[in-house]
N, CA and C atoms as a LAMMPS dump frame, in Angstrom:
ITEM: TIMESTEP
0
ITEM: NUMBER OF ATOMS
528
ITEM: BOX BOUNDS ff ff ff
-5.0000000000000000e+02 5.0000000000000000e+02
-5.0000000000000000e+02 5.0000000000000000e+02
-5.0000000000000000e+02 5.0000000000000000e+02
ITEM: ATOMS id mol type element x y z
1 1 1 N 19.692 -11.273 6.149
2 1 2 C 19.682 -10.755 4.799
3 1 3 C 20.811 -9.732 4.687
4 2 1 N 21.724 -9.936 3.764
5 2 2 C 22.866 -9.042 3.662
6 2 3 C 22.733 -8 2.566
7 3 1 N 21.751 -8.109 1.715
8 3 2 C 21.591 -7.089 0.686
9 3 3 C 20.518 -6.086 1.114
10 4 1 N 20.72 -4.847 0.725
11 4 2 C 19.755 -3.793 1.035
12 4 3 C 18.748 -3.694 -0.107
13 5 1 N 17.522 -4.068 0.168
14 5 2 C 16.484 -4.043 -0.845
15 5 3 C 15.636 -2.787 -0.659
16 6 1 N 15.496 -2.037 -1.713
17 6 2 C 14.645 -0.848 -1.688
18 6 3 C 13.193 -1.297 -1.816
19 7 1 N 12.361 -0.748 -0.938
20 7 2 C 10.938 -1.088 -0.933
21 7 3 C 10.132 0.135 -1.343
22 8 1 N 9.325 -0.046 -2.38
23 8 2 C 8.445 1.017 -2.845
24 8 3 C 7.012 0.568 -2.607
25 9 1 N 6.291 1.367 -1.817
26 9 2 C 4.915 1.041 -1.45
27 9 3 C 3.94 1.786 -2.352
28 10 1 N 2.945 1.067 -2.82
29 10 2 C 1.872 1.639 -3.627
30 10 3 C 0.662 1.74 -2.699
31 11 1 N 0.263 2.962 -2.363
32 11 2 C -0.783 3.161 -1.361
33 11 3 C -1.858 4.108 -1.885
34 12 1 N -2.952 4.192 -1.144
35 12 2 C -4 5.142 -1.478
36 12 3 C -5.387 4.609 -1.199
37 13 1 N -6.381 5.441 -1.47
38 13 2 C -7.774 5.05 -1.261
39 13 3 C -8.176 3.868 -2.141
40 14 1 N -9.38 3.381 -1.891
41 14 2 C -9.932 2.274 -2.669
42 14 3 C -10.08 2.664 -4.132
43 15 1 N -9.926 1.674 -4.999
44 15 2 C -10.209 1.807 -6.421
45 15 3 C -9.372 2.897 -7.095
46 16 1 N -8.071 2.872 -6.78
47 16 2 C -7.162 3.845 -7.392
48 16 3 C -6.064 3.167 -8.209
49 17 1 N -6.181 1.868 -8.417
50 17 2 C -5.245 1.154 -9.28
51 17 3 C -3.985 0.66 -8.61
52 18 1 N -3.996 0.518 -7.293
53 18 2 C -2.786 0.096 -6.565
54 18 3 C -2.281 -1.263 -7.018
55 19 1 N -3.15 -2.24 -7.059
56 19 2 C -2.722 -3.599 -7.43
57 19 3 C -2.217 -3.646 -8.865
58 20 1 N -2.914 -2.967 -9.747
59 20 2 C -2.504 -2.935 -11.156
60 20 3 C -1.132 -2.302 -11.305
61 21 1 N -0.932 -1.147 -10.684
62 21 2 C 0.355 -0.441 -10.789
63 21 3 C 1.471 -1.252 -10.146
64 22 1 N 1.216 -1.869 -8.996
65 22 2 C 2.256 -2.68 -8.343
66 22 3 C 2.722 -3.791 -9.28
67 23 1 N 1.781 -4.478 -9.909
68 23 2 C 2.132 -5.557 -10.832
69 23 3 C 2.857 -5.03 -12.066
70 24 1 N 2.373 -3.922 -12.603
71 24 2 C 2.988 -3.351 -13.806
72 24 3 C 4.397 -2.853 -13.529
73 25 1 N 4.603 -2.233 -12.377
74 25 2 C 5.945 -1.756 -12.03
75 25 3 C 6.903 -2.931 -11.82
76 26 1 N 6.419 -3.971 -11.158
77 26 2 C 7.267 -5.151 -10.957
78 26 3 C 7.665 -5.762 -12.296
79 27 1 N 6.731 -5.815 -13.21
80 27 2 C 7.029 -6.347 -14.545
81 27 3 C 8.033 -5.441 -15.258
82 28 1 N 7.804 -4.135 -15.21
83 28 2 C 8.686 -3.181 -15.875
84 28 3 C 10.121 -3.28 -15.337
85 29 1 N 10.251 -3.379 -14.02
86 29 2 C 11.576 -3.443 -13.396
87 29 3 C 12.076 -4.878 -13.218
88 30 1 N 11.302 -5.837 -13.71
89 30 2 C 11.652 -7.258 -13.649
90 30 3 C 12.028 -7.682 -12.232
91 31 1 N 11.122 -7.415 -11.322
92 31 2 C 11.341 -7.769 -9.924
93 31 3 C 10.037 -8.28 -9.322
94 32 1 N 10.045 -8.512 -8.028
95 32 2 C 8.886 -9.064 -7.333
96 32 3 C 8.003 -7.967 -6.76
97 33 1 N 6.755 -8.342 -6.494
98 33 2 C 5.832 -7.442 -5.811
99 33 3 C 5.126 -8.216 -4.718
100 34 1 N 4.734 -7.497 -3.683
101 34 2 C 4.031 -8.078 -2.54
102 34 3 C 2.544 -7.776 -2.705
103 35 1 N 1.704 -8.794 -2.846
104 35 2 C 0.26 -8.55 -2.968
105 35 3 C -0.338 -7.988 -1.667
106 36 1 N -1.544 -7.492 -1.765
107 36 2 C -2.263 -6.993 -0.593
108 36 3 C -2.883 -8.173 0.151
109 37 1 N -2.359 -8.467 1.328
110 37 2 C -2.834 -9.59 2.128
111 37 3 C -4.306 -9.431 2.51
112 38 1 N -4.717 -8.217 2.845
113 38 2 C -6.084 -7.978 3.325
114 38 3 C -7.133 -8.408 2.307
115 39 1 N -6.832 -8.285 1.033
116 39 2 C -7.8 -8.681 -0.006
117 39 3 C -8.132 -10.17 0.128
118 40 1 N -7.121 -11.002 0.313
119 40 2 C -7.339 -12.445 0.46
120 40 3 C -8.03 -12.749 1.785
121 41 1 N -7.585 -12.071 2.82
122 41 2 C -8.13 -12.288 4.153
123 41 3 C -9.625 -11.936 4.181
124 42 1 N -9.949 -10.746 3.701
125 42 2 C -11.345 -10.284 3.74
126 42 3 C -12.252 -11.121 2.842
127 43 1 N -11.727 -11.604 1.742
128 43 2 C -12.529 -12.435 0.845
129 43 3 C -12.961 -13.729 1.535
130 44 1 N -12.191 -14.164 2.521
131 44 2 C -12.507 -15.41 3.214
132 44 3 C -13.348 -15.211 4.481
133 45 1 N -13.58 -13.958 4.876
134 45 2 C -14.358 -13.706 6.095
135 45 3 C -15.812 -14.13 5.914
136 46 1 N -16.379 -14.71 6.962
137 46 2 C -17.792 -15.072 6.943
138 46 3 C -18.612 -14.159 7.861
139 47 1 N -17.932 -13.357 8.671
140 47 2 C -18.579 -12.379 9.553
141 47 3 C -17.994 -11.006 9.259
142 48 1 N -18.66 -9.954 9.726
143 48 2 C -18.085 -8.62 9.52
144 48 3 C -16.694 -8.514 10.144
145 49 1 N -15.858 -7.739 9.497
146 49 2 C -14.49 -7.535 9.979
147 49 3 C -14.516 -6.874 11.354
148 50 1 N -13.653 -7.349 12.26
149 50 2 C -13.548 -6.732 13.58
150 50 3 C -12.093 -6.302 13.832
151 51 1 N -11.841 -5.727 14.987
152 51 2 C -10.505 -5.21 15.284
153 51 3 C -9.455 -6.324 15.32
154 52 1 N -9.828 -7.515 15.763
155 52 2 C -8.877 -8.634 15.74
156 52 3 C -8.528 -9.007 14.301
157 53 1 N -9.478 -8.919 13.415
158 53 2 C -9.183 -9.166 11.999
159 53 3 C -8.16 -8.155 11.49
160 54 1 N -8.271 -6.92 11.915
161 54 2 C -7.3 -5.896 11.51
162 54 3 C -5.898 -6.26 11.994
163 55 1 N -5.795 -6.744 13.234
164 55 2 C -4.498 -7.185 13.768
165 55 3 C -3.984 -8.371 12.95
166 56 1 N -4.866 -9.287 12.612
167 56 2 C -4.471 -10.44 11.79
168 56 3 C -3.958 -9.99 10.425
169 57 1 N -4.624 -8.996 9.844
170 57 2 C -4.186 -8.487 8.537
171 57 3 C -2.834 -7.782 8.646
172 58 1 N -2.603 -7.09 9.746
173 58 2 C -1.296 -6.482 9.996
174 58 3 C -0.21 -7.561 9.985
175 59 1 N -0.418 -8.611 10.78
176 59 2 C 0.565 -9.705 10.843
177 59 3 C 0.724 -10.385 9.483
178 60 1 N -0.376 -10.604 8.797
179 60 2 C -0.324 -11.264 7.494
180 60 3 C 0.421 -10.446 6.454
181 61 1 N 0.183 -9.128 6.426
182 61 2 C 0.877 -8.281 5.458
183 61 3 C 2.381 -8.292 5.717
184 62 1 N 2.762 -8.196 6.998
185 62 2 C 4.19 -8.24 7.327
186 62 3 C 4.816 -9.579 6.946
187 63 1 N 4.137 -10.662 7.239
188 63 2 C 4.676 -11.988 6.921
189 63 3 C 4.819 -12.174 5.415
190 64 1 N 3.833 -11.718 4.661
191 64 2 C 3.89 -11.829 3.209
192 64 3 C 5.055 -11.012 2.657
193 65 1 N 5.211 -9.806 3.17
194 65 2 C 6.319 -8.962 2.72
195 65 3 C 7.671 -9.597 3.056
196 66 1 N 7.802 -10.111 4.264
197 66 2 C 9.065 -10.754 4.663
198 66 3 C 9.373 -11.964 3.785
199 67 1 N 8.346 -12.708 3.411
200 67 2 C 8.584 -13.886 2.566
201 67 3 C 9.039 -13.478 1.173
202 68 1 N 8.498 -12.397 0.639
203 68 2 C 8.93 -11.903 -0.671
204 68 3 C 10.351 -11.342 -0.581
205 69 1 N 10.632 -10.602 0.478
206 69 2 C 11.999 -10.074 0.665
207 69 3 C 13.027 -11.206 0.729
208 70 1 N 12.652 -12.314 1.346
209 70 2 C 13.581 -13.439 1.507
210 70 3 C 13.958 -14.081 0.18
211 71 1 N 13.085 -13.999 -0.808
212 71 2 C 13.388 -14.642 -2.092
213 71 3 C 13.756 -13.649 -3.193
214 72 1 N 13.749 -12.36 -2.844
215 72 2 C 14.046 -11.324 -3.849
216 72 3 C 15.482 -11.457 -4.345
217 73 1 N 15.625 -11.439 -5.655
218 73 2 C 16.955 -11.519 -6.264
219 73 3 C 17.459 -10.146 -6.693
220 74 1 N 16.56 -9.202 -6.826
221 74 2 C 16.933 -7.838 -7.208
222 74 3 C 16.948 -6.971 -5.949
223 75 1 N 17.441 -5.756 -6.084
224 75 2 C 17.521 -4.866 -4.925
225 75 3 C 16.333 -3.902 -4.853
226 76 1 N 15.194 -4.315 -5.429
227 76 2 C 14.005 -3.492 -5.472
228 76 3 C 12.767 -4.383 -5.464
229 77 1 N 11.79 -4.045 -4.609
230 77 2 C 10.489 -4.716 -4.656
231 77 3 C 9.398 -3.648 -4.566
232 78 1 N 8.206 -4.021 -5.007
233 78 2 C 7.034 -3.159 -4.921
234 78 3 C 6.019 -3.814 -3.992
235 79 1 N 5.401 -3.002 -3.156
236 79 2 C 4.417 -3.511 -2.204
237 79 3 C 3.048 -2.928 -2.515
238 80 1 N 2.109 -3.795 -2.845
239 80 2 C 0.728 -3.396 -3.091
240 80 3 C 0.094 -3.104 -1.739
241 81 1 N 0.19 -1.883 -1.332
242 81 2 C -0.223 -1.303 -0.056
243 81 3 C 0.707 -1.766 1.072
244 82 1 N 0.43 -1.304 2.263
245 82 2 C 1.215 -1.634 3.458
246 82 3 C 0.23 -1.749 4.614
247 83 1 N 0.746 -2.045 5.793
248 83 2 C -0.179 -2.158 6.921
249 83 3 C -0.627 -0.797 7.446
250 84 1 N -0.197 0.312 6.808
251 84 2 C -0.797 1.609 7.144
252 84 3 C -2.303 1.538 6.851
253 85 1 N -2.662 0.715 5.88
254 85 2 C -4.076 0.518 5.556
255 85 3 C -4.85 0.024 6.773
256 86 1 N -4.221 -0.81 7.591
257 86 2 C -4.871 -1.286 8.82
258 86 3 C -5.196 -0.093 9.718
259 87 1 N -4.285 0.853 9.827
260 87 2 C -4.546 2.042 10.641
261 87 3 C -5.668 2.873 10.043
262 88 1 N -5.612 3.099 8.752
263 88 2 C -6.638 3.909 8.086
264 88 3 C -8.019 3.303 8.309
265 89 1 N -8.143 1.986 8.075
266 89 2 C -9.446 1.332 8.226
267 89 3 C -9.87 1.223 9.682
268 90 1 N -8.937 0.897 10.556
269 90 2 C -9.285 0.783 11.979
270 90 3 C -9.796 2.108 12.52
271 91 1 N -9.104 3.195 12.189
272 91 2 C -9.549 4.515 12.648
273 91 3 C -10.926 4.847 12.096
274 92 1 N -11.147 4.562 10.825
275 92 2 C -12.414 4.907 10.183
276 92 3 C -13.572 4.059 10.7
277 93 1 N -13.367 2.759 10.779
278 93 2 C -14.471 1.851 11.09
279 93 3 C -14.656 1.644 12.596
280 94 1 N -13.547 1.571 13.344
281 94 2 C -13.627 1.243 14.769
282 94 3 C -13.286 2.418 15.684
283 95 1 N -12.785 3.504 15.115
284 95 2 C -12.473 4.683 15.922
285 95 3 C -11.113 4.667 16.58
286 96 1 N -10.38 3.589 16.426
287 96 2 C -9.012 3.538 16.966
288 96 3 C -8.231 2.437 16.257
289 97 1 N -6.93 2.447 16.515
290 97 2 C -6.027 1.48 15.892
291 97 3 C -5.361 0.651 16.976
292 98 1 N -5.219 -0.656 16.768
293 98 2 C -4.518 -1.49 17.747
294 98 3 C -3.103 -0.972 18.006
295 99 1 N -2.706 -1.009 19.25
296 99 2 C -1.401 -0.477 19.666
297 99 3 C -0.234 -1.141 18.937
298 100 1 N -0.348 -2.428 18.659
299 100 2 C 0.73 -3.13 17.962
300 100 3 C 1.005 -2.492 16.598
301 101 1 N -0.05 -2.043 15.935
302 101 2 C 0.083 -1.396 14.627
303 101 3 C 0.692 -0.007 14.799
304 102 1 N 0.183 0.753 15.749
305 102 2 C 0.718 2.1 15.991
306 102 3 C 2.202 2.064 16.33
307 103 1 N 2.596 1.115 17.151
308 103 2 C 4.007 1.004 17.545
309 103 3 C 4.903 0.61 16.381
310 104 1 N 4.381 -0.186 15.456
311 104 2 C 5.186 -0.674 14.336
312 104 3 C 5.324 0.343 13.204
313 105 1 N 4.363 1.249 13.059
314 105 2 C 4.362 2.179 11.923
315 105 3 C 5.681 2.925 11.734
316 106 1 N 6.221 3.586 12.768
317 106 2 C 7.464 4.334 12.529
318 106 3 C 8.693 3.438 12.351
319 107 1 N 8.582 2.174 12.698
320 107 2 C 9.721 1.251 12.617
321 107 3 C 9.792 0.516 11.282
322 108 1 N 8.678 0.43 10.588
323 108 2 C 8.598 -0.359 9.35
324 108 3 C 8.344 0.598 8.191
325 109 1 N 9.404 1.127 7.646
326 109 2 C 9.277 2.176 6.642
327 109 3 C 9.59 1.653 5.24
328 110 1 N 9.292 2.497 4.282
329 110 2 C 9.53 2.201 2.871
330 110 3 C 10.373 3.328 2.305
331 111 1 N 11.131 3.017 1.284
332 111 2 C 12.032 4.012 0.702
333 111 3 C 11.269 5.067 -0.09
334 112 1 N 10.162 4.667 -0.678
335 112 2 C 9.328 5.579 -1.446
336 112 3 C 7.905 5.06 -1.405
337 113 1 N 6.978 6.003 -1.292
338 113 2 C 5.56 5.685 -1.358
339 113 3 C 4.999 6.348 -2.604
340 114 1 N 4.239 5.596 -3.377
341 114 2 C 3.499 6.151 -4.503
342 114 3 C 2.031 6.2 -4.071
343 115 1 N 1.533 7.405 -3.853
344 115 2 C 0.154 7.608 -3.411
345 115 3 C -0.723 7.759 -4.642
346 116 1 N -1.563 6.767 -4.887
347 116 2 C -2.427 6.772 -6.06
348 116 3 C -3.565 7.77 -5.878
349 117 1 N -3.723 8.641 -6.86
350 117 2 C -4.746 9.67 -6.821
351 117 3 C -6.121 9.065 -7.1
352 118 1 N -7.155 9.818 -6.767
353 118 2 C -8.538 9.348 -6.907
354 118 3 C -9.146 9.751 -8.246
355 119 1 N -8.304 9.979 -9.247
356 119 2 C -8.792 10.441 -10.549
357 119 3 C -9.238 9.311 -11.485
358 120 1 N -9.176 8.075 -11.03
359 120 2 C -9.712 6.955 -11.817
360 120 3 C -11.179 6.759 -11.468
361 121 1 N -11.989 6.283 -12.402
362 121 2 C -13.39 5.992 -12.07
363 121 3 C -13.485 4.872 -11.03
364 122 1 N -14.486 4.959 -10.187
365 122 2 C -14.742 3.939 -9.176
366 122 3 C -15.085 2.622 -9.853
367 123 1 N -14.467 1.537 -9.397
368 123 2 C -14.773 0.195 -9.893
369 123 3 C -15.452 -0.588 -8.767
370 124 1 N -16.642 -1.062 -9.022
371 124 2 C -17.356 -1.841 -8.012
372 124 3 C -16.59 -3.124 -7.696
373 125 1 N -16.599 -3.485 -6.432
374 125 2 C -15.911 -4.675 -5.937
375 125 3 C -16.546 -4.992 -4.592
376 126 1 N -16.882 -6.255 -4.333
377 126 2 C -17.52 -6.584 -3.053
378 126 3 C -16.663 -6.264 -1.831
379 127 1 N -15.354 -6.075 -2.024
380 127 2 C -14.475 -5.768 -0.896
381 127 3 C -14.226 -4.262 -0.732
382 128 1 N -14.899 -3.45 -1.506
383 128 2 C -14.766 -1.998 -1.394
384 128 3 C -16.014 -1.427 -0.724
385 129 1 N -15.784 -0.436 0.148
386 129 2 C -16.878 0.032 0.997
387 129 3 C -17.287 1.496 0.859
388 130 1 N -16.412 2.372 0.4
389 130 2 C -16.681 3.795 0.542
390 130 3 C -16.537 4.587 -0.763
391 131 1 N -17.402 4.34 -1.743
392 131 2 C -17.269 5.068 -3.003
393 131 3 C -17.47 6.575 -2.865
394 132 1 N -18.205 7.007 -1.853
395 132 2 C -18.5 8.429 -1.701
396 132 3 C -17.555 9.134 -0.734
397 133 1 N -16.515 8.425 -0.269
398 133 2 C -15.581 9.031 0.682
399 133 3 C -14.152 9.071 0.13
400 134 1 N -14.018 9.083 -1.17
401 134 2 C -12.688 9.041 -1.774
402 134 3 C -11.861 10.279 -1.427
403 135 1 N -12.468 11.467 -1.478
404 135 2 C -11.734 12.686 -1.149
405 135 3 C -11.274 12.645 0.311
406 136 1 N -12.162 12.191 1.186
407 136 2 C -11.816 12.051 2.607
408 136 3 C -10.603 11.135 2.777
409 137 1 N -10.645 9.972 2.142
410 137 2 C -9.544 9.029 2.306
411 137 3 C -8.253 9.525 1.656
412 138 1 N -8.361 10.301 0.591
413 138 2 C -7.149 10.877 -0.008
414 138 3 C -6.481 11.807 0.999
415 139 1 N -7.259 12.603 1.696
416 139 2 C -6.701 13.495 2.719
417 139 3 C -6.114 12.685 3.882
418 140 1 N -6.784 11.616 4.261
419 140 2 C -6.269 10.748 5.334
420 140 3 C -4.901 10.192 4.939
421 141 1 N -4.79 9.726 3.692
422 141 2 C -3.51 9.157 3.242
423 141 3 C -2.405 10.216 3.24
424 142 1 N -2.705 11.417 2.773
425 142 2 C -1.71 12.491 2.835
426 142 3 C -1.256 12.693 4.284
427 143 1 N -2.221 12.763 5.201
428 143 2 C -1.889 13.006 6.604
429 143 3 C -1.057 11.868 7.199
430 144 1 N -1.435 10.628 6.902
431 144 2 C -0.682 9.483 7.442
432 144 3 C 0.764 9.496 6.941
433 145 1 N 0.953 9.763 5.663
434 145 2 C 2.308 9.787 5.098
435 145 3 C 3.109 10.971 5.647
436 146 1 N 2.454 12.105 5.817
437 146 2 C 3.135 13.257 6.412
438 146 3 C 3.516 12.978 7.863
439 147 1 N 2.642 12.303 8.604
440 147 2 C 2.947 11.95 9.997
441 147 3 C 4.186 11.073 10.095
442 148 1 N 4.415 10.258 9.077
443 148 2 C 5.589 9.379 9.055
444 148 3 C 6.809 10.069 8.443
445 149 1 N 6.651 11.334 8.038
446 149 2 C 7.67 12.054 7.265
447 149 3 C 8.163 11.185 6.108
448 150 1 N 7.199 10.577 5.437
449 150 2 C 7.493 9.651 4.342
450 150 3 C 7.878 10.401 3.071
451 151 1 N 8.733 9.768 2.297
452 151 2 C 9.08 10.235 0.966
453 151 3 C 7.99 9.705 0.042
454 152 1 N 7.116 10.619 -0.446
455 152 2 C 6.024 10.129 -1.297
456 152 3 C 5.739 11.066 -2.454
457 153 1 N 5.161 10.452 -3.5
458 153 2 C 4.783 11.154 -4.718
459 153 3 C 3.354 10.746 -5.053
460 154 1 N 2.519 11.727 -5.406
461 154 2 C 1.16 11.426 -5.857
462 154 3 C 1.223 11.041 -7.332
463 155 1 N 0.603 9.918 -7.648
464 155 2 C 0.565 9.422 -9.026
465 155 3 C -0.86 9.566 -9.546
466 156 1 N -1.001 10.326 -10.636
467 156 2 C -2.327 10.512 -11.211
468 156 3 C -2.296 10.19 -12.692
469 157 1 N -3.443 10.386 -13.311
470 157 2 C -3.568 10.114 -14.739
471 157 3 C -4.284 8.809 -15.004
472 158 1 N -4.934 8.74 -16.123
473 158 2 C -5.619 7.508 -16.497
474 158 3 C -4.721 6.724 -17.448
475 159 1 N -4.581 7.202 -18.665
476 159 2 C -3.724 6.517 -19.643
477 159 3 C -2.245 6.605 -19.274
478 160 1 N -1.854 7.712 -18.66
479 160 2 C -0.434 7.943 -18.364
480 160 3 C -0.057 7.556 -16.928
481 161 1 N -0.941 6.896 -16.213
482 161 2 C -0.695 6.548 -14.809
483 161 3 C 0.577 5.701 -14.664
484 162 1 N 0.707 4.671 -15.478
485 162 2 C 1.889 3.819 -15.385
486 162 3 C 3.15 4.601 -15.73
487 163 1 N 3.125 5.38 -16.79
488 163 2 C 4.33 6.136 -17.155
489 163 3 C 4.669 7.16 -16.072
490 164 1 N 3.658 7.741 -15.422
491 164 2 C 3.922 8.658 -14.307
492 164 3 C 4.563 7.921 -13.127
493 165 1 N 4.097 6.713 -12.859
494 165 2 C 4.674 5.915 -11.769
495 165 3 C 6.107 5.508 -12.103
496 166 1 N 6.336 5.087 -13.336
497 166 2 C 7.702 4.72 -13.751
498 166 3 C 8.627 5.922 -13.624
499 167 1 N 8.158 7.093 -14.033
500 167 2 C 8.979 8.305 -13.934
501 167 3 C 9.318 8.626 -12.479
502 168 1 N 8.359 8.463 -11.585
503 168 2 C 8.608 8.73 -10.162
504 168 3 C 9.631 7.745 -9.594
505 169 1 N 9.501 6.48 -9.953
506 169 2 C 10.452 5.464 -9.485
507 169 3 C 11.835 5.729 -10.083
508 170 1 N 11.894 6.036 -11.359
509 170 2 C 13.179 6.312 -12.011
510 170 3 C 13.872 7.501 -11.361
511 171 1 N 13.123 8.542 -11.055
512 171 2 C 13.688 9.721 -10.4
513 171 3 C 14.241 9.349 -9.016
514 172 1 N 13.47 8.562 -8.278
515 172 2 C 13.926 8.101 -6.955
516 172 3 C 15.2 7.283 -7.068
517 173 1 N 15.242 6.321 -8.005
518 173 2 C 16.407 5.461 -8.149
519 173 3 C 17.628 6.24 -8.599
520 174 1 N 17.427 7.253 -9.402
521 174 2 C 18.522 8.089 -9.878
522 174 3 C 19.18 8.847 -8.718
523 175 1 N 18.361 9.215 -7.731
524 175 2 C 18.864 9.952 -6.56
525 175 3 C 19.654 9.062 -5.608
526 176 1 N 19.496 7.781 -5.729
527 176 2 C 20.129 6.855 -4.763
528 176 3 C 21.607 6.665 -5.007
């Protein structure tokens, strides 16, 4: 790939509008977005998720992102979460993260992270697990992004959430 594509990751706790914002930003900037692989993977599980499933989701998210990058015609894409989610969930549910994920985290970076705030009402979904731990996960996400020395902006607001995200992206692109 000879063109440098800027990758903006939409991350955060459950039920914070990540998928919606990723799609809306892609539409606004007329570019592609990478869906969250884990959503499709988990929807197809017939047994409780285990650590091998987390590794599979890591590989799947990377493969999906690479496939979108390969067909991108613009120099910007949006990613509906990243495999940092695998670390967050593995640590929370299993007490540790697979080494393959830990080793890849500092090597697979994004140009900007939009951390979705927990100020939206909780939306029930069979794939969501922790409605009462939103504050905890918000702190976890801050810590994970700080550990990566990531360039990130918290996006909040209900009606103005999209305009806040567009403003953050516009500010980032202006600096480039």
